[in-house]
KOLBAGU-39874 format. One line per 10 residues: number of its first residue (from 0); their letters; for each residue x, y, z of C-alpha. Coordinates in nm, 2 decimals. Example, Ala and Ser with C-alpha at 12.3 -4.5 7.8 and 13.67 -1.06 7.14 Angstrom:
# residues 2
0	as	1.23:-0.45:0.78; 1.37:-0.11:0.71
This chain:
# residues 402
0	xxxxxxxxxx	0.00:0.00:0.00; 0.28:0.24:0.09; 0.45:0.18:-0.24; 0.14:0.24:-0.44; 0.06:0.55:-0.25; 0.41:0.69:-0.30; 0.39:0.62:-0.68; 0.06:0.81:-0.70; 0.19:1.10:-0.49; 0.48:1.15:-0.74
10	xxxxxxxxxx	0.23:1.22:-1.03; -0.01:1.42:-0.83; 0.22:1.72:-0.89; 0.37:1.64:-1.22; 0.56:1.97:-1.26; 0.74:1.94:-0.93; 0.82:1.57:-0.98; 0.95:1.64:-1.34; 1.17:1.92:-1.20; 1.33:1.67:-0.96
20	xxxxxxxxxx	1.37:1.40:-1.23; 1.51:1.65:-1.48; 1.76:1.79:-1.22; 1.88:1.43:-1.15; 1.91:1.35:-1.53; 2.11:1.67:-1.60; 2.33:1.62:-1.29; 2.41:1.26:-1.39; 2.48:1.36:-1.75; 2.70:1.65:-1.65
30	xxxxxxxxxx	2.90:1.43:-1.41; 2.96:1.16:-1.67; 3.06:1.42:-1.93; 3.31:1.60:-1.69; 3.46:1.27:-1.57; 3.51:1.15:-1.93; 3.65:1.49:-2.04; 3.91:1.48:-1.76; 3.99:1.12:-1.86; 4.06:1.24:-2.22
40	xxxxxxxxxx	4.31:1.50:-2.09; 4.51:1.23:-1.91; 4.48:0.99:-2.21; 4.59:1.26:-2.46; 4.89:1.37:-2.25; 5.01:1.01:-2.20; 4.95:0.91:-2.56; 5.16:1.20:-2.70; 5.43:1.16:-2.44; 5.46:0.79:-2.52
50	xxxxxxxxxx	5.44:0.82:-2.90; 5.65:1.13:-2.95; 5.90:1.14:-2.65; 5.94:0.87:-2.39; 5.80:0.55:-2.55; 5.68:0.29:-2.30; 6.01:0.19:-2.16; 6.36:0.34:-2.15; 6.69:0.17:-2.06; 7.00:0.36:-1.93
60	xxxxxxxxxx	7.33:0.29:-1.77; 7.27:0.34:-1.39; 7.55:0.59:-1.38; 7.38:0.79:-1.66; 7.09:0.86:-1.43; 7.33:1.01:-1.18; 7.55:1.19:-1.43; 7.39:1.21:-1.78; 7.71:1.26:-1.98; 7.86:1.10:-2.28
70	xxxxxxxxxx	8.08:0.85:-2.10; 7.80:0.65:-1.93; 7.70:0.42:-2.21; 7.49:0.10:-2.23; 7.74:-0.19:-2.23; 7.53:-0.49:-2.34; 7.37:-0.32:-2.64; 7.37:-0.62:-2.87; 7.22:-0.85:-2.61; 6.93:-0.61:-2.55
80	xxxxxxxxxx	6.88:-0.57:-2.93; 6.86:-0.94:-2.97; 6.59:-0.97:-2.70; 6.39:-0.68:-2.84; 6.40:-0.83:-3.20; 6.26:-1.16:-3.07; 5.99:-1.02:-2.84; 5.64:-0.99:-3.01; 5.53:-0.72:-2.76; 5.78:-0.47:-2.91
90	xxxxxxxxxx	5.66:-0.25:-3.20; 5.99:-0.07:-3.24; 6.28:0.06:-3.05; 6.55:0.33:-3.09; 6.90:0.33:-2.95; 7.02:0.69:-2.91; 7.35:0.87:-2.84; 7.26:1.17:-2.63; 7.50:1.46:-2.59; 7.45:1.80:-2.42
100	xxxxxxxxxx	7.59:2.09:-2.63; 7.55:2.42:-2.79; 7.41:2.51:-3.13; 7.51:2.84:-3.30; 7.40:3.02:-3.61; 7.54:3.34:-3.75; 7.29:3.53:-3.53; 7.30:3.36:-3.19; 7.36:3.04:-3.00; 7.15:2.83:-2.75
110	xxxxxxxxxx	7.20:2.52:-2.54; 7.05:2.20:-2.68; 7.05:1.82:-2.63; 7.18:1.64:-2.93; 7.02:1.31:-3.02; 7.22:1.08:-3.24; 6.97:0.83:-3.39; 6.92:0.55:-3.63; 6.69:0.74:-3.87; 6.46:0.45:-3.96
120	xxxxxxxxxx	6.43:0.32:-3.60; 6.37:0.67:-3.46; 6.09:0.74:-3.71; 5.92:0.42:-3.63; 5.95:0.48:-3.25; 5.87:0.85:-3.22; 5.72:0.93:-3.56; 5.98:1.19:-3.62; 5.95:1.19:-4.00; 5.58:1.26:-3.97
130	xxxxxxxxxx	5.64:1.57:-3.77; 5.85:1.75:-4.04; 5.69:2.08:-4.15; 5.98:2.18:-4.39; 6.27:2.00:-4.56; 6.34:1.63:-4.59; 6.42:1.34:-4.35; 6.79:1.26:-4.37; 6.79:1.17:-4.74; 6.94:1.47:-4.93
140	xxxxxxxxxx	7.23:1.63:-4.74; 7.52:1.38:-4.72; 7.75:1.54:-4.46; 7.62:1.61:-4.10; 7.25:1.67:-4.18; 7.06:1.79:-3.88; 6.69:1.82:-3.79; 6.58:2.10:-3.56; 6.24:2.21:-3.42; 6.05:2.52:-3.55
150	xxxxxxxxxx	6.10:2.68:-3.21; 6.48:2.63:-3.22; 6.49:2.75:-3.58; 6.30:3.07:-3.48; 6.55:3.13:-3.19; 6.85:3.09:-3.42; 6.68:3.27:-3.71; 6.76:2.99:-3.96; 6.58:2.79:-4.22; 6.63:2.47:-4.42
160	xxxxxxxxxx	6.98:2.44:-4.57; 7.12:2.70:-4.33; 7.46:2.63:-4.18; 7.49:2.58:-3.81; 7.78:2.48:-3.57; 7.73:2.24:-3.29; 7.98:2.23:-2.99; 8.00:1.95:-2.74; 8.25:1.73:-2.54; 8.39:1.42:-2.71
170	xxxxxxxxxx	8.49:1.09:-2.55; 8.84:1.22:-2.45; 8.69:1.51:-2.27; 8.78:1.77:-2.53; 8.55:2.04:-2.65; 8.49:1.98:-3.02; 8.28:2.16:-3.29; 8.12:2.04:-3.61; 7.96:2.22:-3.90; 7.62:2.09:-3.99
180	xxxxxxxxxx	7.35:2.19:-4.24; 6.97:2.19:-4.16; 6.79:1.93:-4.37; 6.45:1.95:-4.20; 6.25:2.14:-3.95; 5.99:1.96:-3.73; 5.71:2.05:-3.50; 5.68:1.79:-3.23; 5.38:1.73:-3.00; 5.63:1.72:-2.72
190	xxxxxxxxxx	5.71:2.06:-2.56; 6.04:1.93:-2.43; 6.16:1.81:-2.78; 6.05:2.14:-2.94; 6.23:2.34:-2.67; 6.58:2.22:-2.72; 6.64:1.88:-2.90; 6.81:1.84:-3.23; 6.87:1.52:-3.43; 7.18:1.39:-3.61
200	xxxxxxxxxx	7.24:1.05:-3.76; 7.39:0.83:-3.49; 7.68:0.74:-3.72; 7.77:1.11:-3.77; 7.75:1.18:-3.40; 7.96:0.88:-3.30; 8.22:0.98:-3.55; 8.23:1.33:-3.41; 8.26:1.21:-3.04; 8.52:0.95:-3.13
210	xxxxxxxxxx	8.34:0.63:-3.03; 8.05:0.40:-3.10; 7.77:0.33:-2.85; 7.45:0.46:-2.71; 7.32:0.62:-2.39; 6.96:0.53:-2.42; 6.71:0.27:-2.55; 6.35:0.39:-2.61; 6.11:0.10:-2.65; 5.75:0.12:-2.79
220	xxxxxxxxxx	5.52:-0.17:-2.70; 5.18:-0.28:-2.84; 5.01:-0.13:-2.53; 5.07:-0.01:-2.18; 4.95:-0.33:-2.02; 5.27:-0.51:-2.14; 5.50:-0.27:-1.96; 5.55:-0.47:-1.63; 5.61:-0.80:-1.81; 5.86:-0.64:-2.05
230	xxxxxxxxxx	6.04:-0.46:-1.77; 6.07:-0.80:-1.59; 6.21:-0.96:-1.90; 6.46:-0.69:-1.96; 6.57:-0.67:-1.60; 6.65:-1.04:-1.61; 6.90:-1.00:-1.89; 7.07:-0.66:-1.83; 7.23:-0.48:-1.54; 7.12:-0.15:-1.68
240	xxxxxxxxxx	6.83:0.04:-1.53; 6.49:-0.03:-1.69; 6.22:0.22:-1.63; 5.86:0.28:-1.75; 5.76:0.62:-1.89; 5.59:0.70:-1.56; 5.92:0.64:-1.38; 6.11:0.85:-1.63; 5.87:1.14:-1.60; 5.70:1.16:-1.25
250	xxxxxxxxxx	5.46:1.42:-1.39; 5.24:1.14:-1.52; 5.17:1.01:-1.16; 5.11:1.37:-1.05; 4.86:1.42:-1.33; 4.68:1.09:-1.25; 4.66:1.18:-0.88; 4.53:1.54:-0.95; 4.28:1.40:-1.20; 4.14:1.16:-0.94
260	xxxxxxxxxx	4.11:1.44:-0.69; 3.95:1.67:-0.95; 3.69:1.41:-1.05; 3.61:1.34:-0.68; 3.56:1.71:-0.62; 3.33:1.74:-0.93; 3.13:1.45:-0.80; 3.09:1.60:-0.46; 3.00:1.95:-0.60; 2.74:1.82:-0.85
270	xxxxxxxxxx	2.58:1.57:-0.60; 2.56:1.85:-0.33; 2.38:2.08:-0.57; 2.15:1.79:-0.66; 2.10:1.71:-0.29; 1.99:2.06:-0.20; 1.75:2.06:-0.49; 1.59:1.74:-0.38; 1.57:1.86:-0.02; 1.40:2.18:-0.12
280	xxxxxxxxxx	1.15:2.02:-0.36; 1.05:1.74:-0.13; 1.02:1.98:0.17; 0.78:2.19:-0.04; 0.59:1.87:-0.13; 0.56:1.78:0.24; 0.44:2.13:0.35; 0.18:2.14:0.07; 0.04:1.80:0.19; 0.03:1.90:0.56
290	xxxxxxxxxx	-0.35:1.84:0.57; -0.32:1.51:0.40; -0.04:1.38:0.62; -0.23:1.50:0.93; -0.54:1.30:0.82; -0.34:0.99:0.75; -0.18:1.02:1.10; -0.53:1.08:1.25; -0.67:0.76:1.10; -0.39:0.55:1.23
300	xxxxxxxxxx	-0.10:0.56:0.99; 0.22:0.52:1.19; 0.52:0.75:1.18; 0.74:0.50:1.01; 0.49:0.45:0.74; 0.48:0.83:0.67; 0.86:0.83:0.68; 0.87:0.54:0.44; 0.62:0.70:0.20; 0.84:1.01:0.16
310	xxxxxxxxxx	1.16:0.81:0.12; 1.00:0.58:-0.14; 0.88:0.88:-0.34; 1.23:1.02:-0.37; 1.39:0.69:-0.43; 1.15:0.61:-0.71; 1.23:0.94:-0.88; 1.60:0.86:-0.85; 1.54:0.51:-1.00; 1.35:0.68:-1.29
320	xxxxxxxxxx	1.60:0.96:-1.35; 1.93:0.78:-1.28; 1.92:0.53:-1.57; 1.79:0.80:-1.81; 2.08:1.03:-1.71; 2.33:0.74:-1.75; 2.19:0.65:-2.09; 2.22:1.01:-2.21; 2.57:1.03:-2.07; 2.67:0.70:-2.23
330	xxxxxxxxxx	2.54:0.80:-2.57; 2.71:1.14:-2.55; 3.05:0.98:-2.46; 3.00:0.72:-2.73; 2.95:0.99:-2.99; 3.22:1.22:-2.87; 3.46:0.92:-2.83; 3.44:0.86:-3.20; 3.40:1.21:-3.34; 3.61:1.40:-3.08
340	xxxxxxxxxx	3.57:1.73:-2.91; 3.73:2.00:-3.11; 3.91:2.27:-2.91; 4.10:2.42:-3.20; 4.03:2.77:-3.06; 4.27:2.69:-2.78; 4.52:2.49:-2.99; 4.82:2.72:-2.92; 4.78:2.71:-2.55; 4.72:2.33:-2.55
350	xxxxxxxxxx	5.02:2.27:-2.77; 5.25:2.43:-2.51; 5.15:2.16:-2.27; 5.17:1.87:-2.52; 4.80:1.83:-2.60; 4.62:1.79:-2.93; 4.34:2.02:-3.01; 4.09:1.74:-3.04; 4.00:1.54:-2.73; 3.82:1.20:-2.72
360	xxxxxxxxxx	3.62:1.17:-2.39; 3.63:0.82:-2.24; 3.50:0.65:-1.93; 3.52:0.29:-1.81; 3.20:0.09:-1.82; 3.25:0.00:-1.45; 3.20:0.37:-1.36; 2.83:0.37:-1.46; 2.71:0.14:-1.18; 2.92:0.34:-0.93
370	xxxxxxxxxx	2.76:0.66:-1.05; 2.41:0.51:-1.02; 2.49:0.41:-0.66; 2.60:0.77:-0.59; 2.28:0.91:-0.74; 2.06:0.68:-0.53; 2.25:0.76:-0.22; 2.21:1.13:-0.29; 1.84:1.09:-0.36; 1.79:0.88:-0.05
380	xxxxxxxxxx	1.99:1.14:0.16; 1.79:1.43:0.02; 1.46:1.27:0.14; 1.56:1.22:0.50; 1.50:1.58:0.62; 1.16:1.62:0.45; 1.06:1.28:0.58; 1.16:1.38:0.94; 0.96:1.70:0.89; 0.66:1.50:0.79
390	xxxxxxxxxx	0.66:1.27:1.09; 0.69:1.57:1.32; 0.37:1.73:1.20; 0.10:1.75:1.47; -0.21:1.56:1.34; -0.45:1.78:1.55; -0.31:2.10:1.40; -0.33:1.96:1.06; -0.70:1.86:1.11; -0.79:2.21:1.22
400	xx	-0.67:2.34:0.88; -0.93:2.13:0.70
């Protein structure tokens, strides 16, 4: 009887009930959208960093992590290469010689990090060739061709085929210089690479420093789920330090932690707004039905039945609105997840932090039941105060108002 009475009470004032249901639907939809949008930020940042800068795993000489200079090379290079070639989890890898130095044009000079790379392997691992905006990719200039970023080119005021001089320390500790010619200019999606990294062929850089060898392996896997297994495999065959991209760049963990906190705050704020809306609407419904509740109490309805009636009314509206809001949210994310959310108007600012201008909101399916539970808890909590107010009504005072 209480359930039937509660259902009828919902539709006695359709406008008020629809306001509550609509508020819940909009609140649930907004929460799903915001969570998915924040997820897309983290996914985009990680994707670009993996594909264009860090890869999934990096290997270094332990001493290189303490003192990143030219002398601390990877000793068992061939053994690592053999393992990587045989492992099906590996898409590609790049062995690099990294040297700190200076680059100078006829106008000015700046500090840079010089990457000596295998041109094919680097393109497969970090898509370097795809990022060229001018010039060619190590196939026209024969002696000491170099690729620089558009930002570095702007600082040096140079262009394709301009002559530059790089200065660095060789393997004997001597300061040496080399004349190079710019073959290509790239625009990376990595702010760090754009800011101060230039690329030479590894064979050219090794000749200039006076020794063969590399300081770093960057390894790209099929997916991030294979990182732990691959790390374990590599650690078992090399004494070098094997690290995931999250260990190489702690900002990933910071971003993940801040994203979790932000999403929790969003959930609290939206649910609090929804809670106060439910409390206000249900309290008005109770006050409007003072006479009716008084009559029910006078003819013998117990307090717990009145309390249950109000609680069931609100819970039913939550059960109606919650799935609708979840469905709208799911369809919205499904659509935006394939078409993307275009923020080209802010592309310059986003690029400075390593983001694309198009985001693809995403949310785990396991999140939907959690959100439904949060909505029902909010609806249930919002009904408590109005229900208490209802059972505190004096039946005699209510009857006198008839």
